[in-house]
C-alpha positions as CSV (number, residue, x, y, z in Angstrom):
1,M,-6.6,43.8,-6.8
2,S,-9.9,43.0,-5.4
3,I,-10.9,39.7,-3.7
4,I,-14.5,38.8,-3.1
5,H,-15.2,36.1,-0.5
6,R,-18.4,34.0,-0.9
7,G,-19.7,32.7,2.3
8,A,-21.8,29.5,2.8
9,A,-25.0,31.4,1.9
10,G,-23.4,32.6,-1.3
11,K,-23.4,36.3,-0.4
12,R,-20.7,38.5,-1.7
13,K,-18.5,40.2,0.8
14,R,-15.7,42.6,-0.3
15,Q,-12.7,42.0,1.8
16,S,-11.2,45.5,1.5
17,T,-9.2,45.4,4.7
18,S,-8.2,41.8,4.9
19,A,-4.7,40.4,4.5
20,M,-5.9,38.7,1.4
21,A,-6.9,41.9,-0.3
22,S,-3.6,43.5,0.4
23,V,-1.4,40.9,-1.3
24,S,0.0,41.6,-4.7
25,P,1.4,38.3,-5.9
26,T,3.2,38.1,-9.2
27,S,1.7,34.8,-10.1
28,A,-1.5,32.8,-9.4
29,G,0.6,30.2,-7.6
30,E,1.8,32.8,-5.1
31,L,-1.7,34.0,-4.7
32,L,-2.8,30.5,-3.8
33,R,0.0,30.3,-1.3
34,S,-1.1,33.5,0.2
35,L,-4.7,32.3,0.4
36,R,-3.6,29.2,2.1
37,S,-2.3,31.1,5.1
38,E,-4.7,34.0,5.1
39,A,-8.1,33.0,3.8
40,E,-11.0,32.6,6.1
41,Y,-12.6,29.2,6.4
42,S,-16.3,28.3,6.3
43,E,-17.5,25.1,8.0
44,E,-20.7,24.9,5.9
45,L,-18.9,24.5,2.6
46,N,-18.2,21.1,1.1
47,E,-15.6,22.3,-1.3
48,S,-13.9,25.6,-2.1
49,L,-14.4,27.5,-5.4
50,I,-12.2,30.2,-6.7
51,Y,-13.3,32.5,-9.5
52,L,-10.4,34.0,-11.5
53,T,-11.7,37.0,-13.3
54,A,-10.1,39.5,-15.7
55,E,-11.9,42.7,-16.5
56,P,-12.0,43.5,-20.2
57,G,-9.7,46.3,-21.1
58,S,-8.1,46.3,-17.7
59,E,-4.4,45.8,-16.9
60,A,-5.3,42.4,-15.5
61,E,-6.9,41.1,-18.7
62,P,-4.9,38.0,-19.7
63,E,-3.6,37.7,-23.2
64,A,-2.9,34.0,-22.9
65,S,-5.0,31.8,-25.3
66,E,-6.3,29.4,-22.6
67,A,-6.4,28.7,-18.9
68,S,-7.4,25.8,-16.7
69,C,-10.8,25.1,-15.2
70,V,-10.5,22.6,-12.3
71,R,-13.1,20.7,-10.4
72,R,-12.7,17.9,-8.0
73,R,-15.6,15.6,-7.5
74,P,-16.1,12.9,-4.8
75,R,-14.6,9.4,-5.6
76,G,-12.7,10.8,-8.5
77,V,-15.6,11.6,-10.8
78,V,-14.4,13.7,-13.6
79,S,-16.4,16.8,-14.3
80,A,-15.7,20.3,-15.4
81,T,-17.4,23.0,-13.4
82,A,-19.4,25.5,-15.3
83,P,-18.6,29.2,-15.0
84,P,-21.2,31.6,-13.5
85,Q,-24.5,31.5,-15.3
86,S,-23.8,34.7,-17.2
87,Q,-20.7,33.1,-18.8
88,Q,-21.9,29.6,-19.6
89,L,-19.8,27.6,-22.0
90,S,-20.9,25.0,-24.4
91,Q,-19.7,21.4,-24.1
92,A,-17.7,21.8,-27.2
93,E,-15.6,24.5,-25.5
94,L,-14.6,22.1,-22.6
95,R,-11.6,19.9,-23.4
96,P,-11.1,17.4,-20.6
97,C,-7.5,16.6,-19.6
98,S,-5.7,15.9,-16.4
99,L,-3.7,18.2,-14.1
100,L,-1.9,16.5,-11.2
101,M,-4.4,14.7,-9.1
102,L,-7.4,16.6,-10.4
103,P,-9.5,16.4,-13.5
104,F,-9.7,19.7,-15.4
105,A,-10.8,21.3,-18.7
106,I,-9.3,24.0,-20.9
107,I,-11.5,27.0,-21.3
108,P,-10.7,30.0,-23.7
109,L,-9.9,33.1,-21.7
110,S,-12.0,35.1,-24.0
111,H,-14.8,34.3,-21.6
112,R,-13.0,36.5,-19.1
113,S,-13.9,34.4,-16.1
114,V,-12.7,30.9,-15.2
115,L,-14.0,28.9,-12.3
116,F,-11.5,26.9,-10.2
117,S,-12.2,24.4,-7.5
118,T,-9.5,23.6,-4.9
119,V,-9.1,20.4,-3.0
120,K,-10.9,20.1,0.3
121,E,-8.7,21.2,3.2
122,P,-9.5,18.8,6.0
123,S,-8.6,19.1,9.6
124,V,-8.3,16.1,11.8
125,E,-9.8,15.9,15.3
126,A,-9.0,13.0,17.6
127,K,-12.0,12.0,19.8
128,E,-12.1,8.8,21.9
129,G,-9.4,7.2,19.8
130,Q,-11.4,7.7,16.5
131,R,-10.2,10.1,13.8
132,R,-12.8,12.3,12.2
133,V,-12.0,14.3,9.2
134,S,-14.0,17.5,8.8
135,A,-13.7,19.4,5.5
136,R,-13.1,23.1,5.6
137,A,-13.2,25.3,2.5
138,R,-13.6,28.8,1.1
139,R,-14.8,30.7,-1.9
140,C,-13.2,33.7,-3.4
141,V,-13.2,35.8,-6.5
142,L,-9.9,37.2,-7.4
143,S,-8.2,39.0,-10.3
144,V,-5.4,37.5,-12.4
145,R,-2.5,39.3,-13.7
146,D,-1.6,39.4,-17.4
147,G,-0.7,35.9,-18.6
148,D,-1.0,34.2,-15.2
149,M,-1.7,30.5,-15.2
150,L,-2.4,28.1,-12.4
151,G,-0.1,25.3,-13.4
152,P,0.9,22.2,-11.5
153,T,3.2,23.9,-9.1
154,G,0.6,26.4,-8.0
155,W,-1.9,23.6,-7.3
156,L,0.7,21.4,-5.6
157,R,1.8,24.2,-3.3
158,H,-1.8,24.9,-2.4
159,R,-2.7,21.2,-1.8
160,S,-2.3,20.1,1.7
161,R,-2.7,17.0,3.9
162,P,-4.3,16.6,7.3
163,R,-2.1,16.6,10.3
164,P,-2.3,13.5,12.5
165,R,-3.2,15.7,15.5
166,G,-4.3,19.2,16.1
167,D,-6.3,21.5,13.7
168,V,-3.5,23.0,11.6
169,P,-3.3,22.4,7.9
170,V,-0.2,20.5,7.0
171,K,2.4,22.2,4.9
172,P,2.8,20.6,1.5
173,S,5.8,18.6,0.6
174,R,8.6,20.3,-1.3
175,T,8.7,20.4,-5.1
176,T,11.3,21.3,-7.6
177,A,9.7,24.7,-7.8
178,D,10.9,25.4,-4.3
179,E,14.6,25.3,-5.4
180,S,14.7,29.0,-6.3
181,T,13.4,29.8,-2.8
182,D,16.0,27.5,-1.2
183,Q,18.8,29.2,-3.0
184,K,17.8,32.5,-1.3
185,M,17.9,30.8,2.1
186,G,21.0,30.1,4.0
187,E,21.8,26.6,5.1
188,Q,21.1,27.4,8.7
189,Q,17.7,28.8,7.8
190,Q,16.8,25.7,5.8
191,S,17.9,23.5,8.7
192,Q,15.7,25.5,11.1
193,Q,12.8,25.3,8.7
194,R,12.9,21.5,8.5
195,Q,13.8,20.9,12.2
196,G,11.3,18.6,13.8
197,K,9.3,18.0,10.6
198,K,9.2,14.6,9.1
199,R,7.8,14.0,5.6
200,V,7.3,10.4,4.5
201,A,6.3,9.0,1.1
202,V,4.9,5.5,0.6
203,I,4.8,3.9,-2.8
204,G,1.8,1.6,-3.3
205,A,-1.6,1.2,-1.8
206,G,-1.9,-2.5,-1.8
207,P,-2.1,-4.6,1.4
208,S,1.4,-3.6,2.5
209,G,0.9,0.1,1.6
210,A,-2.5,0.4,3.2
211,I,-1.3,-1.0,6.6
212,T,1.8,1.1,6.4
213,L,-0.3,4.3,6.0
214,D,-2.3,3.4,9.0
215,A,0.8,2.7,11.1
216,L,2.3,6.0,10.1
217,V,-0.8,8.0,10.8
218,K,-1.3,6.4,14.2
219,E,2.2,7.4,15.3
220,H,1.1,11.1,15.4
221,A,4.7,12.0,14.6
222,F,4.8,13.2,10.9
223,D,4.0,16.5,9.2
224,V,3.5,15.0,5.8
225,I,2.4,11.5,4.8
226,R,1.8,10.8,1.1
227,V,0.9,7.5,-0.5
228,F,1.2,7.3,-4.3
229,E,-0.7,4.5,-6.0
230,R,-0.6,4.2,-9.8
231,R,-3.9,2.4,-10.0
232,E,-7.3,4.1,-9.7
233,A,-8.0,2.5,-6.3
234,A,-6.4,0.6,-3.4
235,G,-6.0,-3.1,-3.5
236,G,-2.7,-3.9,-5.2
237,C,-2.8,-7.3,-7.0
238,W,-6.3,-7.8,-5.6
239,I,-7.9,-4.9,-7.4
240,G,-9.2,-6.7,-10.5
241,D,-9.7,-5.6,-14.1
242,T,-12.5,-5.5,-16.5
243,A,-10.4,-4.6,-19.6
244,P,-8.8,-7.5,-21.5
245,P,-5.1,-8.1,-20.6
246,P,-2.4,-7.0,-22.9
247,T,-0.6,-9.5,-25.2
248,L,3.0,-10.4,-24.2
249,R,6.0,-9.2,-26.2
250,D,9.7,-9.0,-25.8
251,F,10.1,-12.4,-24.3
252,T,13.9,-11.9,-24.1
253,S,13.5,-9.2,-21.4
254,L,10.9,-11.2,-19.6
255,A,13.3,-14.1,-19.4
256,A,16.2,-11.8,-18.3
257,R,14.0,-10.2,-15.6
258,T,14.6,-6.7,-17.2
259,A,11.1,-6.1,-18.7
260,D,10.3,-3.1,-16.6
261,P,13.2,-0.7,-17.0
262,P,13.1,3.0,-15.9
263,I,11.5,5.2,-18.5
264,P,13.0,8.5,-19.8
265,L,12.2,11.6,-17.7
266,P,11.2,15.0,-19.1
267,P,14.0,17.5,-19.4
268,S,12.4,19.8,-16.8
269,L,9.6,19.8,-14.2
270,P,6.8,20.5,-13.8
271,L,5.8,19.6,-17.4
272,Q,2.9,18.1,-19.4
273,T,3.7,15.6,-22.1
274,A,1.9,13.3,-24.5
275,P,0.6,10.2,-22.6
276,L,3.0,7.4,-22.1
277,D,2.6,4.8,-24.8
278,P,1.9,1.4,-23.1
279,A,3.1,-0.5,-26.2
280,Q,6.5,1.2,-26.0
281,Y,6.7,1.2,-22.2
282,P,4.6,-1.6,-20.7
283,R,4.3,-1.1,-16.9
284,F,2.6,-4.4,-16.0
285,S,0.1,-2.7,-13.7
286,E,-2.8,-4.9,-14.7
287,S,-4.3,-7.3,-12.2
288,S,-3.8,-11.0,-11.9
289,I,-7.5,-11.7,-10.9
290,Y,-10.0,-13.9,-12.7
291,P,-13.7,-13.7,-11.9
292,Y,-14.1,-16.7,-9.7
293,L,-10.7,-16.6,-8.0
294,E,-10.6,-17.4,-4.3
295,T,-8.0,-17.2,-1.6
296,N,-5.9,-20.3,-0.9
297,V,-5.0,-19.1,2.6
298,D,-7.2,-19.1,5.7
299,A,-8.8,-15.7,6.5
300,I,-7.1,-15.6,9.9
301,P,-3.5,-15.2,8.8
302,M,-4.8,-12.8,6.0
303,S,-6.2,-10.3,8.5
304,F,-4.6,-7.4,10.4
305,E,-5.0,-7.2,14.1
306,L,-7.4,-4.3,14.4
307,E,-9.4,-5.0,11.3
308,P,-11.5,-8.2,11.1
309,F,-11.6,-9.9,7.8
310,P,-15.0,-10.1,6.0
311,S,-16.9,-13.3,6.5
312,T,-18.1,-13.4,2.9
313,T,-18.0,-16.9,1.3
314,T,-19.1,-18.4,-2.0
315,E,-21.4,-21.3,-2.7
316,W,-18.6,-23.1,-4.4
317,S,-16.3,-22.7,-1.4
318,R,-19.0,-23.8,1.0
319,G,-19.8,-26.8,-1.2
320,H,-16.2,-28.0,-1.2
321,Y,-15.1,-27.0,2.4
322,G,-18.3,-26.8,4.4
323,D,-20.2,-23.8,5.8
324,S,-17.2,-22.8,7.9
325,T,-14.9,-22.5,4.9
326,P,-11.9,-20.3,5.8
327,F,-11.4,-19.1,2.2
328,R,-12.8,-15.9,0.7
329,P,-13.6,-14.6,-2.8
330,W,-11.1,-12.1,-4.2
331,T,-13.7,-9.3,-4.0
332,A,-13.7,-9.7,-0.2
333,V,-9.9,-9.2,-0.1
334,R,-10.1,-6.2,-2.4
335,Q,-12.8,-4.6,-0.2
336,Y,-10.8,-5.4,2.9
337,V,-7.7,-3.6,1.6
338,Q,-9.7,-0.7,0.3
339,D,-11.5,-0.3,3.7
340,V,-8.1,-0.1,5.4
341,A,-6.9,2.5,3.0
342,A,-10.2,4.4,3.3
343,L,-9.5,5.0,7.0
344,H,-7.2,7.9,5.8
345,P,-8.4,8.9,2.3
346,D,-6.8,12.3,2.2
347,Y,-3.3,10.9,2.3
348,V,-3.5,8.8,-0.8
349,E,-3.0,10.0,-4.4
350,Y,-4.5,7.5,-6.9
351,G,-3.5,7.4,-10.6
352,V,0.0,8.7,-9.7
353,T,3.1,6.7,-10.7
354,V,6.5,7.3,-9.0
355,E,8.8,7.2,-12.0
356,R,12.0,8.0,-10.1
357,A,13.2,8.3,-6.6
358,S,16.7,9.7,-6.0
359,K,18.5,11.3,-3.1
360,V,19.2,15.1,-3.3
361,G,21.2,16.0,-0.2
362,D,19.4,14.5,2.8
363,E,16.0,14.4,1.0
364,W,14.3,12.0,-1.3
365,E,13.1,13.6,-4.6
366,L,10.3,11.8,-6.2
367,V,9.5,12.4,-9.9
368,L,5.8,11.8,-10.2
369,R,3.5,11.2,-13.2
370,K,-0.2,11.6,-13.4
371,G,-1.5,9.9,-16.5
372,G,-4.4,11.4,-18.5
373,C,-6.4,10.8,-21.7
374,E,-4.7,13.7,-23.5
375,V,-1.6,14.6,-21.4
376,D,0.6,13.2,-18.7
377,T,1.5,15.7,-16.0
378,W,5.0,15.4,-14.4
379,W,6.2,17.1,-11.2
380,A,8.5,16.4,-8.3
381,E,8.1,16.4,-4.5
382,R,10.6,15.9,-1.7
383,F,10.5,13.8,1.5
384,D,12.7,12.8,4.4
385,A,12.0,9.1,4.1
386,L,10.7,6.7,1.4
387,V,8.8,3.5,2.1
388,V,8.6,1.0,-0.8
389,A,5.4,-1.0,-0.5
390,S,4.8,-1.6,-4.2
391,G,4.9,-5.4,-4.0
392,H,6.7,-7.8,-6.3
393,Y,3.9,-9.7,-8.1
394,H,3.4,-7.6,-11.2
395,V,6.2,-8.3,-13.7
396,P,5.8,-11.8,-15.1
397,Y,8.7,-14.1,-15.5
398,I,8.7,-16.4,-18.5
399,P,11.7,-18.8,-19.0
400,P,13.6,-18.7,-22.3
401,I,12.3,-21.2,-24.8
402,D,13.4,-21.5,-28.4
403,G,10.5,-20.7,-30.7
404,L,8.2,-19.2,-28.1
405,E,8.2,-15.6,-29.3
406,E,7.6,-16.8,-32.9
407,Y,4.7,-19.0,-31.7
408,E,3.1,-16.1,-30.0
409,A,3.7,-13.8,-33.0
410,S,1.9,-16.3,-35.3
411,R,-1.1,-16.4,-33.0
412,P,-1.2,-13.3,-30.8
413,G,-2.7,-14.1,-27.4
414,S,-1.8,-17.8,-27.5
415,V,0.9,-17.3,-24.9
416,I,0.0,-15.8,-21.6
417,H,1.2,-15.6,-18.0
418,S,-1.0,-16.7,-15.2
419,K,-1.5,-13.0,-14.2
420,H,-3.4,-12.6,-17.5
421,F,-5.6,-15.7,-17.1
422,R,-9.2,-14.5,-17.1
423,G,-11.2,-17.8,-16.7
424,R,-11.7,-21.2,-18.2
425,E,-14.2,-20.3,-20.9
426,L,-11.7,-19.3,-23.5
427,Y,-10.0,-22.7,-23.4
428,A,-12.9,-25.1,-23.6
429,G,-12.1,-28.0,-26.0
430,R,-8.6,-26.7,-26.6
431,R,-5.2,-28.3,-26.1
432,V,-3.4,-26.3,-23.4
433,V,0.1,-26.5,-22.1
434,V,0.5,-25.2,-18.5
435,V,4.1,-24.5,-17.5
436,G,5.0,-24.4,-13.8
437,A,4.9,-26.4,-10.6
438,S,3.8,-23.9,-8.0
439,V,0.5,-22.4,-6.8
440,S,-0.7,-20.5,-10.0
441,A,0.1,-23.3,-12.4
442,A,-1.6,-25.9,-10.1
443,D,-4.7,-23.8,-9.7
444,I,-5.0,-23.1,-13.5
445,A,-4.3,-26.7,-14.6
446,F,-6.8,-28.1,-12.1
447,D,-9.4,-25.5,-13.1
448,L,-9.0,-26.3,-16.8
449,A,-8.8,-30.1,-16.5
450,P,-12.5,-30.8,-16.8
451,H,-12.9,-28.6,-19.8
452,C,-9.9,-29.2,-22.1
453,T,-6.8,-31.3,-22.7
454,V,-4.1,-30.1,-20.3
455,F,-0.4,-30.9,-20.5
456,A,1.4,-29.8,-17.3
457,I,5.1,-29.0,-17.7
458,M,6.8,-29.5,-14.4
459,V,9.5,-26.8,-14.4
460,G,12.3,-28.0,-12.1
461,R,10.0,-30.8,-10.9
462,T,9.7,-29.1,-7.5
463,F,6.2,-28.6,-6.2
464,N,5.2,-25.8,-3.9
465,A,6.3,-26.5,-0.3
466,Y,2.9,-25.7,1.1
467,F,0.5,-27.3,-1.4
468,G,2.5,-30.1,-3.0
469,G,1.5,-31.6,-6.4
470,G,-1.9,-33.0,-5.7
471,A,-3.6,-30.6,-8.2
472,F,-1.6,-32.1,-11.0
473,E,-2.9,-35.7,-10.3
474,H,-6.2,-35.0,-12.0
475,P,-6.7,-37.8,-14.5
476,R,-7.2,-35.3,-17.4
477,I,-3.8,-33.7,-16.7
478,T,-0.8,-35.2,-18.4
479,Q,2.4,-34.4,-16.5
480,C,5.4,-33.7,-18.7
481,V,9.1,-32.8,-18.4
482,T,10.6,-29.5,-19.4
483,I,10.1,-27.9,-22.8
484,D,13.0,-28.1,-25.2
485,R,11.7,-26.0,-28.1
486,I,8.6,-25.0,-30.0
487,D,7.8,-25.2,-33.7
488,P,5.6,-22.2,-34.4
489,K,4.4,-23.5,-37.8
490,S,3.1,-26.9,-36.7
491,R,2.4,-25.6,-33.1
492,T,4.3,-28.6,-31.8
493,V,5.9,-28.4,-28.4
494,Y,9.0,-30.6,-28.1
495,L,10.0,-31.9,-24.7
496,Q,13.5,-32.6,-23.4
497,D,12.8,-36.4,-23.2
498,G,11.9,-36.4,-26.9
499,T,8.1,-36.4,-26.4
500,E,6.1,-34.2,-28.8
501,I,2.8,-32.4,-28.0
502,P,1.3,-31.5,-31.4
503,Q,-1.4,-28.8,-32.3
504,V,-1.0,-26.8,-29.1
505,D,-3.6,-24.0,-28.9
506,H,-2.4,-22.2,-25.8
507,I,0.6,-22.0,-23.5
508,I,0.0,-20.6,-20.0
509,F,3.0,-19.8,-17.8
510,G,2.6,-20.1,-14.0
511,T,6.3,-19.4,-13.5
512,G,6.2,-16.6,-11.0
513,Y,7.3,-12.9,-11.1
514,S,10.4,-10.8,-11.3
515,W,11.4,-8.2,-8.7
516,S,11.2,-4.8,-10.4
517,L,12.2,-1.4,-9.0
518,P,12.2,0.9,-12.1
519,F,11.8,4.0,-9.9
520,L,15.0,3.1,-8.0
521,P,17.5,2.3,-10.7
522,Q,20.3,2.6,-8.1
523,I,18.9,-0.5,-6.4
524,K,19.6,-3.6,-8.5
525,P,17.6,-6.8,-7.7
526,R,19.8,-9.8,-7.6
527,N,18.6,-13.4,-8.1
528,N,15.1,-12.1,-7.8
529,R,15.6,-10.5,-4.4
530,V,16.5,-7.1,-3.2
531,P,20.0,-7.2,-1.7
532,G,21.1,-4.9,1.1
533,L,18.0,-5.1,3.2
534,W,18.4,-5.6,6.9
535,Q,15.6,-7.8,8.3
536,H,14.0,-7.4,4.8
537,I,13.2,-3.8,5.7
538,V,16.0,-1.3,6.2
539,H,18.4,-0.5,3.3
540,Q,21.9,-0.7,4.6
541,D,23.2,2.1,2.4
542,D,20.5,4.5,3.5
543,P,18.2,3.9,6.5
544,S,15.7,6.5,5.2
545,L,14.9,3.9,2.5
546,L,12.6,1.2,3.8
547,F,10.6,-1.7,2.4
548,V,7.4,-3.3,3.6
549,G,6.4,-6.5,1.9
550,A,9.8,-7.6,0.6
551,V,9.2,-11.2,1.8
552,G,8.0,-14.4,0.3
553,A,4.7,-16.1,0.8
554,G,3.4,-17.1,4.3
555,L,1.4,-15.1,6.8
556,T,2.1,-12.1,4.5
557,F,-0.6,-9.7,5.7
558,K,0.5,-10.1,9.3
559,I,4.1,-9.8,8.3
560,F,3.2,-6.6,6.5
561,E,1.6,-5.2,9.6
562,W,4.6,-6.0,11.9
563,Q,7.0,-4.5,9.4
564,A,4.8,-1.4,8.9
565,V,4.6,-0.7,12.6
566,Y,8.3,-1.1,13.0
567,V,8.9,1.2,10.1
568,A,6.6,3.8,11.6
569,R,8.3,3.6,15.0
570,L,11.7,3.8,13.4
571,L,10.9,6.9,11.5
572,A,9.2,8.4,14.5
573,G,12.4,7.9,16.6
574,R,10.6,5.5,19.0
575,S,12.2,2.2,18.0
576,K,15.4,0.6,19.2
577,P,18.5,2.1,17.6
578,L,19.6,0.5,14.3
579,P,22.7,-1.7,14.4
580,S,25.8,-0.5,12.7
581,R,26.3,-0.9,8.9
582,E,28.8,-3.7,9.6
583,E,26.3,-5.6,11.7
584,M,23.6,-5.2,9.0
585,E,26.0,-6.6,6.4
586,E,26.9,-9.5,8.7
587,W,23.3,-10.3,9.2
588,E,22.8,-10.6,5.4
589,E,25.9,-12.6,4.9
590,E,24.9,-15.1,7.5
591,R,21.4,-15.4,6.1
592,V,22.8,-16.0,2.6
593,K,24.8,-19.0,4.0
594,V,21.6,-20.5,5.4
595,K,18.9,-19.5,2.9
596,G,20.9,-18.9,-0.3
597,D,21.3,-15.8,-2.4
598,G,18.0,-16.1,-4.2
599,P,14.2,-16.0,-3.5
600,G,14.7,-18.3,-0.5
601,F,16.5,-15.5,1.3
602,S,13.2,-13.6,1.6
603,L,11.2,-16.5,3.0
604,V,10.3,-16.1,6.6
605,S,9.0,-19.6,6.9
606,P,9.5,-21.6,9.0
607,D,10.8,-19.1,11.5
608,F,7.6,-17.0,11.8
609,E,7.5,-16.7,15.6
610,A,11.2,-15.6,15.8
611,Y,10.7,-13.0,13.1
612,F,7.5,-11.6,14.5
613,E,8.9,-11.3,18.0
614,L,12.1,-9.7,16.8
615,L,10.1,-7.0,15.0
616,R,7.9,-6.5,18.1
617,E,11.0,-6.0,20.2
618,L,12.6,-3.7,17.7
619,A,9.4,-1.6,17.8
620,T,9.8,-1.5,21.6
621,E,6.6,-3.4,22.2
622,G,8.3,-5.2,25.0
623,R,7.9,-2.1,27.2
624,T,5.7,1.0,27.4
625,A,5.2,2.6,24.0
626,E,4.0,6.0,25.1
627,G,0.4,5.1,24.4
628,V,0.3,5.8,20.7
629,G,0.6,3.8,17.5
630,R,-0.6,0.4,16.6
631,K,0.0,-2.3,19.1
632,L,1.8,-5.6,18.2
633,P,0.6,-8.5,20.3
634,V,2.8,-11.5,21.1
635,F,2.9,-14.0,18.2
636,R,0.1,-16.5,18.4
637,R,0.8,-20.0,17.1
638,E,-2.8,-20.5,16.1
639,W,-2.1,-18.1,13.2
640,H,0.4,-20.6,11.7
641,R,-1.9,-23.5,12.6
642,A,-4.7,-21.9,10.7
643,F,-2.3,-21.2,7.8
644,S,-1.3,-24.9,7.7
645,E,-4.8,-26.3,8.1
646,G,-6.0,-24.2,5.2
647,H,-3.4,-25.9,3.0
648,E,-4.5,-29.3,4.1
649,L,-8.1,-28.4,3.3
650,R,-7.1,-27.4,-0.2
651,K,-5.1,-30.6,-0.7
652,G,-8.0,-32.6,0.6
653,M,-10.3,-31.0,-1.9
654,W,-8.0,-31.8,-4.8
655,S,-7.8,-35.4,-3.7
656,R,-11.6,-35.8,-3.5
657,V,-12.2,-34.1,-6.9
658,N,-9.5,-36.1,-8.5
659,A,-10.9,-39.4,-7.2
660,L,-14.4,-38.5,-8.5
661,A,-12.9,-37.6,-11.9
662,V,-11.2,-41.0,-12.0
663,Q,-14.5,-42.7,-11.4
664,E,-16.2,-40.7,-14.1
665,L,-13.5,-41.7,-16.6
666,Q,-13.8,-45.3,-15.7
667,K,-17.6,-45.2,-16.3
668,T,-17.0,-43.6,-19.6
669,T,-14.4,-46.2,-20.6
670,K,-16.8,-49.1,-19.8
671,L,-19.5,-47.5,-21.9
């Protein structure tokens, strides 16, 4: 087998004596693994290209009907790489699909030569505390044996991640394809192979996932760090959408908090299947953003310690709160989270969903799915620890109401959850019922009031503890008691006090979200919280399963950071020892007595300072921390003061606008 190496200048060099030329792999995947350890690197190249050639009439000529052509482009741009000029293919011969994290196209092997492009292999150099990633790559021309294919396993084995320190490519995480190799190795050899190596997977690249990634990287203690984000970019619930939201269905499961169950897995891995049908398996990954949404929390408590929050403000915000307004447009939050994630871009896989996480021996096996236009690609990887940072604001909760599903079926799109609200324009001049008494319902009802007739249903009659009910005091909002039933034919909403609201055009639910962990079916949320978490972070049954962000509202970004640093220190072996299982259980039992066994259990408020200082102490910030990792300062009470003052600003704005609206109505009445 001959291997031709192309240098930066594009000159062909036959490597007749190199280790690469001497290998005789039985598959293209093995060939890539050999290249990984043996190939020469060229600093001048931006990406690596591999030509797989088969000489007509030779023993190496493939008989397979098709092979893959892969090309990775910056920022995820999908493009098929053309073969050498002598073997150009027409656009009709390129069929775009998706293979793992990379775009690719199918090319008939009758063309005898297929161009592959591998992922950049970066190395990381630490200089003056800043991390600089330099891409290294190579080009080779190699022969393929009869019938060889570069499938998902081959690419996955070749794909690597930068090491937090040094200049050695990181070994890839384990896949199910490694099982055959493991069977040949004795238990002692496997133990020696894994000794001193730590592989950590993080689910989610929203605010909690982004800061967790940074905390893990800065520990300089892990061989593999992989973040899996199912959306196309970082940001979590702040990412925003341009496509219309889906219509709601199966109101029974939404009310029962079971609307996001685990999906069936393929019989074997790796495998390519037809794309997942979103109508059959809704995943609720769409954003809850509308175009003019702004934060309702001061920028100070929304910022991480080392990353200043953008100062971007809108004309509307400055007009209502002054030039020093502490609130930011949602686009600023999205950019902020994406900037944090972009500090370590080579660790994050976008468009990849973790469909299942289960323990196999001492390892976590993750079943992963990369969605595509024509196929979904499934495979598995293994890790030593799993950090869940997927958030809990994506599966809407809608209370059970007689006649609601029939009402929606008769007029699709007439019932939405606040996460699907996309602006006031659709509702101008309509009769709208807004259900809920907390933040989302208050914002939407207040936003709609000048433009349509709003009936606000006070579910439970308990307003948000931070914001109160001032938004619902707008003179064009009619406050009502709980809904009893709905007549879909007459579009009449009947209330529990006997009142009727006829000819309702839309019903908007601002009734919160349901905890959902479809990838962890062994973990059952209870009363809309995750039971078994010590300090809202460490799972009592298995300390290698950790959560970041499993808390209620209040100083959340900073809580995410403190939790993330503690998780990183714990996994690096540099935190205080964990308490016993019995002590963890006792902590949960005592907290249930005080906070209850529901969503209130996860509320850190009002004990912010105690919780922050506890995490700081657990992360050993009270003494020398060996000079690495993110530093956690002492809790500053001005964070909470800014948090509270932001609420007062918002309540003051509602009061002023409501007073002006009353005056306008009085003028209209006199006329």
